[in-house]
C-alpha positions as CSV (number, residue, x, y, z in Angstrom):
1,M,0.0,0.0,0.0
2,G,1.1,3.5,-0.7
3,S,3.9,2.4,-3.0
4,L,6.6,5.0,-3.4
5,R,7.9,4.3,-6.9
6,P,8.8,6.6,-9.8
7,R,5.8,7.4,-12.0
8,S,6.0,8.4,-15.6
9,C,5.1,11.9,-16.7
10,A,4.9,10.5,-20.3
11,L,1.1,10.6,-20.3
12,A,-1.1,9.5,-23.1
13,A,-1.3,12.0,-25.9
14,I,-3.9,14.6,-25.0
15,G,-4.1,18.2,-26.1
16,V,-5.4,21.7,-25.5
17,L,-5.0,25.1,-27.1
18,S,-2.8,27.3,-24.9
19,L,-4.3,30.8,-24.8
20,V,-2.2,31.9,-21.9
21,A,1.5,31.3,-22.2
22,A,3.3,29.9,-19.2
23,A,6.2,31.8,-17.8
24,A,9.7,30.3,-18.1
25,P,10.3,27.8,-15.4
26,H,12.6,28.5,-12.5
27,A,15.8,26.6,-12.3
28,P,15.6,23.3,-10.3
29,A,16.5,24.1,-6.7
30,P,17.3,21.3,-4.1
31,V,15.7,21.9,-0.7
32,A,18.1,23.7,1.6
33,A,19.4,21.6,4.5
34,A,18.4,24.3,7.0
35,A,14.7,23.9,6.0
36,T,14.5,20.2,6.3
37,A,14.7,19.3,10.0
38,K,12.8,16.1,10.2
39,A,9.2,16.5,11.4
40,A,10.1,19.9,12.8
41,G,6.8,21.4,14.1
42,Y,4.9,18.2,13.4
43,L,3.9,15.3,15.6
44,A,3.9,11.9,13.7
45,R,1.3,9.3,14.6
46,D,1.1,5.7,13.5
47,L,-2.6,4.8,12.7
48,G,-2.0,1.1,12.8
49,T,-3.9,-1.5,10.8
50,L,-7.0,-3.6,11.0
51,G,-5.1,-6.6,12.2
52,G,-2.9,-7.1,9.2
53,T,0.5,-6.0,8.2
54,S,0.0,-2.8,6.3
55,S,-2.2,0.2,5.8
56,S,-2.3,3.6,4.0
57,A,-4.2,6.8,4.4
58,V,-5.5,8.3,1.1
59,A,-7.7,11.3,2.1
60,A,-8.6,13.5,5.1
61,S,-11.2,16.1,6.1
62,G,-11.8,17.6,9.5
63,H,-10.9,15.1,12.1
64,F,-11.4,12.0,9.9
65,V,-8.8,10.2,7.9
66,V,-9.7,7.4,5.5
67,G,-7.7,4.8,3.7
68,D,-7.2,1.0,3.3
69,A,-5.8,-1.5,5.7
70,N,-5.1,-5.2,5.7
71,I,-7.2,-7.3,8.0
72,A,-6.0,-10.2,10.1
73,G,-3.8,-12.6,8.2
74,D,-3.6,-10.2,5.4
75,A,-6.5,-12.0,3.9
76,A,-8.0,-8.9,2.4
77,S,-7.9,-5.1,2.5
78,H,-10.8,-3.1,3.9
79,A,-11.6,0.6,3.9
80,F,-11.1,2.3,7.2
81,A,-11.9,5.6,8.9
82,Y,-9.7,7.0,11.6
83,D,-11.0,9.6,14.1
84,V,-8.1,11.9,15.0
85,A,-9.9,13.1,18.1
86,T,-10.7,9.7,19.6
87,R,-7.7,7.9,18.0
88,R,-10.0,5.1,16.9
89,M,-9.7,3.2,13.6
90,T,-13.0,1.8,12.3
91,D,-13.3,-1.0,9.8
92,L,-15.9,0.2,7.2
93,G,-16.5,-3.4,6.2
94,T,-17.8,-4.4,2.7
95,L,-21.0,-4.7,0.7
96,G,-20.8,-8.5,1.1
97,G,-17.6,-9.2,-0.7
98,T,-14.1,-9.7,0.4
99,S,-12.5,-6.2,0.1
100,S,-13.3,-2.5,0.0
101,H,-11.4,0.7,-0.8
102,A,-11.8,4.2,0.5
103,A,-11.4,7.1,-1.9
104,A,-12.5,10.3,-0.1
105,V,-14.2,11.8,3.0
106,D,-16.2,14.9,3.6
107,G,-18.4,15.9,6.5
108,G,-19.9,12.8,8.0
109,F,-19.4,10.4,5.0
110,A,-16.6,8.3,3.6
111,V,-16.9,7.0,0.0
112,G,-15.2,4.4,-2.1
113,T,-15.8,1.0,-3.7
114,S,-16.5,-2.4,-2.4
115,A,-16.8,-5.9,-3.7
116,I,-20.4,-7.2,-3.4
117,A,-21.5,-10.7,-2.4
118,G,-19.6,-13.4,-4.2
119,N,-17.1,-10.8,-5.4
120,A,-18.9,-10.8,-8.7
121,A,-18.6,-7.1,-9.1
122,R,-17.8,-3.9,-7.2
123,H,-20.1,-1.1,-6.2
124,A,-19.7,2.5,-5.1
125,F,-20.5,3.0,-1.4
126,A,-21.1,5.9,1.0
127,Y,-20.4,5.2,4.7
128,N,-22.2,7.2,7.3
129,L,-19.6,7.8,10.0
130,A,-22.1,8.7,12.7
131,R,-24.4,5.8,12.1
132,R,-21.7,3.4,11.1
133,R,-23.7,2.3,8.1
134,M,-22.5,1.5,4.6
135,T,-24.9,2.2,1.7
136,D,-24.6,0.6,-1.7
137,L,-25.0,3.4,-4.3
138,G,-25.8,0.9,-7.1
139,T,-24.9,1.4,-10.7
140,L,-26.2,3.0,-13.9
141,G,-27.4,-0.4,-15.2
142,G,-24.0,-2.1,-15.5
143,D,-22.2,-4.5,-13.2
144,S,-19.8,-2.2,-11.4
145,S,-19.4,1.3,-10.1
146,D,-16.9,3.2,-8.0
147,A,-17.0,6.5,-6.0
148,V,-14.1,8.8,-6.4
149,A,-14.9,12.0,-4.5
150,I,-17.5,13.8,-2.3
151,D,-18.4,17.4,-1.6
152,G,-21.3,18.0,0.9
153,N,-24.2,15.7,0.0
154,V,-23.0,14.8,-3.5
155,V,-20.8,11.8,-4.4
156,I,-19.3,11.5,-7.8
157,G,-17.9,8.4,-9.5
158,N,-18.1,6.1,-12.5
159,S,-20.3,3.3,-13.4
160,G,-20.9,0.7,-16.1
161,T,-24.1,1.3,-18.0
162,S,-26.6,-1.1,-19.6
163,G,-24.7,-0.7,-22.8
164,S,-21.0,-1.1,-23.3
165,G,-19.7,2.2,-22.0
166,N,-18.7,3.7,-18.7
167,H,-20.4,6.9,-17.5
168,A,-19.7,9.4,-14.8
169,F,-22.4,9.8,-12.2
170,A,-23.4,12.0,-9.4
171,Y,-25.3,10.6,-6.4
172,N,-27.3,12.8,-4.0
173,L,-27.1,11.4,-0.5
174,V,-30.3,13.3,0.5
175,T,-32.5,12.2,-2.4
176,R,-30.7,8.9,-2.8
177,R,-30.7,9.4,-6.5
178,M,-27.9,8.6,-9.0
179,T,-27.7,10.8,-12.0
180,D,-26.0,9.8,-15.2
181,L,-23.8,12.7,-16.3
182,G,-23.8,11.4,-19.9
183,T,-21.0,12.1,-22.3
184,L,-19.8,14.7,-24.9
185,G,-21.2,12.5,-27.7
186,G,-19.0,9.5,-27.2
187,T,-19.6,6.3,-25.3
188,T,-17.6,6.9,-22.1
189,S,-17.1,9.5,-19.5
190,Y,-15.1,9.6,-16.2
191,A,-15.6,11.9,-13.2
192,T,-12.5,12.8,-11.2
193,A,-13.3,15.8,-9.0
194,I,-16.1,17.9,-7.6
195,S,-16.4,21.4,-6.0
196,G,-19.8,22.8,-5.2
197,D,-22.2,22.4,-8.1
198,I,-19.4,21.5,-10.6
199,A,-18.1,18.0,-11.3
200,A,-15.1,17.6,-13.6
201,G,-13.6,14.8,-15.5
202,S,-13.1,13.6,-19.1
203,S,-15.4,12.2,-21.8
204,S,-15.0,10.7,-25.2
205,V,-16.4,12.9,-28.0
206,A,-18.6,11.9,-31.0
207,D,-15.7,10.8,-33.3
208,G,-14.2,8.8,-30.4
209,A,-10.7,10.1,-31.4
210,A,-9.8,11.6,-28.0
211,L,-11.0,12.4,-24.5
212,H,-12.0,16.0,-23.7
213,A,-12.1,17.5,-20.2
214,F,-15.6,18.5,-19.1
215,A,-17.3,20.5,-16.4
216,Y,-20.8,19.3,-15.4
217,N,-23.1,21.8,-13.7
218,L,-25.2,19.8,-11.2
219,A,-27.8,22.7,-11.0
220,T,-28.4,23.0,-14.7
221,R,-27.6,19.4,-15.5
222,K,-25.5,20.5,-18.4
223,M,-22.0,19.1,-19.5
224,A,-19.6,21.7,-21.0
225,D,-16.8,20.5,-23.3
226,L,-13.6,22.3,-22.2
227,G,-12.2,21.5,-25.6
228,A,-9.0,20.3,-27.1
229,P,-8.3,22.4,-30.2
230,H,-5.1,20.5,-31.1
231,G,-7.2,17.4,-31.4
232,L,-5.0,15.5,-28.8
233,G,-7.4,15.5,-25.9
234,S,-7.6,16.8,-22.4
235,N,-8.4,15.5,-18.9
236,A,-9.5,17.3,-15.8
237,T,-8.0,16.0,-12.6
238,A,-8.9,18.7,-10.0
239,I,-11.3,21.5,-9.3
240,R,-11.6,24.3,-6.7
241,G,-14.2,27.0,-7.2
242,H,-14.1,28.2,-10.7
243,I,-10.7,26.8,-11.6
244,I,-10.2,23.3,-13.2
245,A,-6.8,21.8,-13.5
246,G,-5.6,18.8,-15.5
247,T,-3.4,17.6,-18.3
248,A,-3.7,18.2,-22.0
249,G,-1.8,17.5,-25.1
250,T,0.2,20.1,-27.0
251,T,1.9,20.0,-30.3
252,G,4.2,17.1,-30.8
253,N,2.1,14.8,-28.6
254,I,3.6,16.4,-25.4
255,S,1.4,16.6,-22.3
256,H,1.3,19.7,-20.2
257,A,-0.6,20.6,-17.0
258,F,-3.3,23.2,-17.6
259,A,-5.7,25.4,-15.6
260,Y,-9.1,26.4,-17.0
261,D,-11.1,29.3,-15.7
262,L,-14.8,28.6,-15.9
263,R,-15.7,32.3,-15.7
264,S,-13.5,33.6,-18.5
265,R,-13.5,30.3,-20.3
266,S,-9.7,30.6,-20.8
267,W,-6.9,28.1,-20.8
268,A,-3.5,28.5,-19.2
269,D,-0.8,26.1,-20.2
270,L,1.3,25.7,-17.0
271,G,4.4,24.6,-18.9
272,T,7.1,22.4,-17.4
273,L,10.2,22.6,-15.4
274,G,12.3,22.4,-18.6
275,G,11.3,18.9,-19.6
276,L,8.6,17.6,-21.9
277,Y,5.8,16.7,-19.6
278,S,3.8,18.0,-16.6
279,Y,0.8,16.8,-14.7
280,A,-1.5,18.7,-12.3
281,T,-2.8,17.0,-9.2
282,A,-4.5,19.5,-6.9
283,I,-5.6,23.2,-6.5
284,S,-5.9,25.5,-3.6
285,G,-6.8,29.2,-4.2
286,D,-4.4,30.6,-6.8
287,F,-2.0,27.6,-6.5
288,V,-1.8,24.4,-8.6
289,V,0.5,21.6,-7.7
290,G,1.7,18.5,-9.6
291,R,4.8,17.0,-11.1
292,S,7.0,17.7,-14.1
293,N,10.0,16.5,-16.0
294,Y,12.9,18.8,-15.6
295,A,15.6,19.8,-18.1
296,N,18.1,17.1,-17.6
297,S,15.8,14.3,-16.7
298,A,15.3,11.1,-18.7
299,V,12.0,11.4,-20.7
300,G,9.1,10.0,-18.6
301,M,11.4,8.8,-15.8
302,Y,12.5,11.6,-13.5
303,Y,10.3,14.4,-12.3
304,H,10.0,17.1,-9.6
305,A,7.1,18.4,-7.7
306,F,6.0,21.9,-8.7
307,F,3.6,24.6,-7.8
308,Y,2.2,27.1,-10.2
309,D,1.0,30.6,-9.2
310,L,-2.0,31.6,-11.3
311,R,-1.5,35.2,-10.5
312,T,2.1,35.5,-11.5
313,R,2.0,32.7,-14.1
314,A,5.2,31.3,-12.7
315,I,6.0,27.6,-12.2
316,T,8.4,26.8,-9.3
317,D,10.4,23.6,-8.8
318,L,10.1,22.3,-5.2
319,G,13.3,20.2,-5.6
320,T,14.1,17.0,-3.7
321,F,15.9,15.9,-0.5
322,G,19.0,15.1,-2.5
323,G,17.6,12.5,-4.9
324,Y,16.1,12.7,-8.4
325,I,12.4,12.6,-7.9
326,S,9.6,14.4,-6.0
327,D,5.8,14.6,-6.4
328,A,3.2,17.0,-5.0
329,A,0.0,15.1,-4.2
330,A,-2.2,17.8,-2.5
331,I,-2.4,21.4,-1.3
332,S,-4.4,23.2,1.3
333,G,-4.0,27.0,1.7
334,A,-0.4,27.6,1.0
335,V,0.9,24.2,2.1
336,A,1.7,21.5,-0.5
337,V,2.4,17.9,0.5
338,G,3.9,14.9,-1.3
339,E,7.0,12.8,-1.3
340,A,10.6,13.5,-2.3
341,E,13.6,11.2,-2.8
342,N,16.7,11.7,-0.7
343,A,20.4,10.9,-1.4
344,A,19.9,7.3,-0.1
345,N,17.2,6.7,-2.7
346,A,14.5,6.6,-0.1
347,Y,11.3,8.7,-0.3
348,H,10.1,10.9,2.5
349,A,6.9,12.8,3.0
350,F,7.2,16.6,2.9
351,A,5.2,19.7,3.6
352,H,6.2,22.8,1.6
353,N,4.9,26.3,2.2
354,V,4.6,27.9,-1.2
355,V,4.6,31.4,0.2
356,T,7.6,31.2,2.6
357,G,9.5,28.5,0.6
358,A,10.0,26.5,3.8
359,T,10.1,22.7,3.4
360,T,9.8,20.2,6.2
361,D,11.0,16.6,5.9
362,L,8.2,14.7,7.8
363,G,10.4,11.7,8.2
364,T,9.0,8.2,8.8
365,L,7.7,5.9,11.5
366,G,11.2,4.5,12.1
367,G,11.6,2.8,8.7
368,T,12.9,3.9,5.3
369,N,10.1,5.5,3.2
370,S,7.1,7.7,3.7
371,G,4.7,9.7,1.5
372,A,2.0,12.4,2.1
373,H,-1.2,12.0,0.2
374,A,-3.6,14.5,1.7
375,I,-3.8,17.7,3.9
376,T,-6.8,19.2,5.7
377,R,-7.7,22.8,6.1
378,D,-6.2,22.7,9.6
379,G,-2.9,21.5,8.2
380,L,-3.1,17.8,9.3
381,V,-1.1,15.7,6.8
382,A,-2.1,12.1,6.0
383,G,-0.3,9.4,4.2
384,S,1.8,6.3,4.9
385,A,5.2,5.6,6.4
386,D,7.4,2.6,7.0
387,T,7.8,1.4,10.6
388,T,10.8,-0.2,12.2
389,T,9.7,-3.6,11.1
390,G,9.6,-2.5,7.4
391,A,5.8,-2.6,7.2
392,S,4.0,0.5,5.7
393,H,1.4,2.0,8.0
394,A,-1.1,4.8,7.6
395,A,0.3,7.9,9.3
396,I,-0.7,11.4,10.1
397,W,1.5,14.4,10.9
398,V,-0.2,16.9,13.2
399,P,1.1,20.4,13.3
400,A,2.3,21.4,16.8
401,R,0.3,24.1,18.4
402,G,1.3,27.5,17.0
403,H,3.4,25.9,14.2
404,V,3.1,27.5,10.8
405,P,4.5,25.1,8.1
């Protein structure tokens, strides 16, 4: 769980017209030693497992952290919810099958996917954390579905249909109704993120040649094609307010991170750190984070975490802890979190303040590797870390009182 391995930035060819030129990237800058005191200002906590060997936290909101953990004997993996206040890990169980997986949490609900009875298929679920009850969200007529995100009372995900395609869906926890978000004329669509009344993702178009990023307005029930003028496609990966971020093809089948403003309907190509590819993972306010190849990196192999300031149109390299690779997974306020390689070829979770430039090496639980996957509005960081036994456990890093990352 929470594998810390290099990921390729050489994404499938997808494209978008760049109407706003990206600024020239800053030169790669390794993290200064003075700013990397291990876990300075943070208190690390091992969340344990559900009786098995390993676990990993994937999302956090308020005082809840969710993820997956092996059960006794490592017979299967179940979704869990951890209450930071009570320090209690709850096994969310399954929908009758062997395993389940948590994807997101918001308010009083955790969402994800679970095997159903007989393990014949998997269904999206919503788990009420107060009532400790898992609800099967069903499908759009197909065999399987999965939930990927939640905002308030709305869960988004993807489901097989009665035909041959997969469609994005939105499920209202109040009305208990699943809505098929449709497509942009093709046979498939995939939801990836939600913010307020807007769900984002990608969909095939009528000619089926490429996927286009979309924004679906839950109030008007209309899907807007965000376009791909180069004909190479685009994919939305994150949304916050009126800004959607993702990855899109440019000329030469090269993929760049982008930001799309729903109000002005304008694209911004975020560029790269000097290499060929970049990929956006999260947004907070005016900041977008992700990963990008850098100038002297092998194509598709080495990449650095970056943040992009939408106001100044500048992309900044967050560097590493002395290794070749880093990746930003999430951001809240001005603090980005992720993982970075050190000189010993191990990966450590980090927290980086994009305003002050301070980076904290969050360390591990006594083992070799760690990675940060999520951060709450209060600055609590969630992820996974190796223990002294070598097992990887879900972990949180809680900011010490008065600490500003």
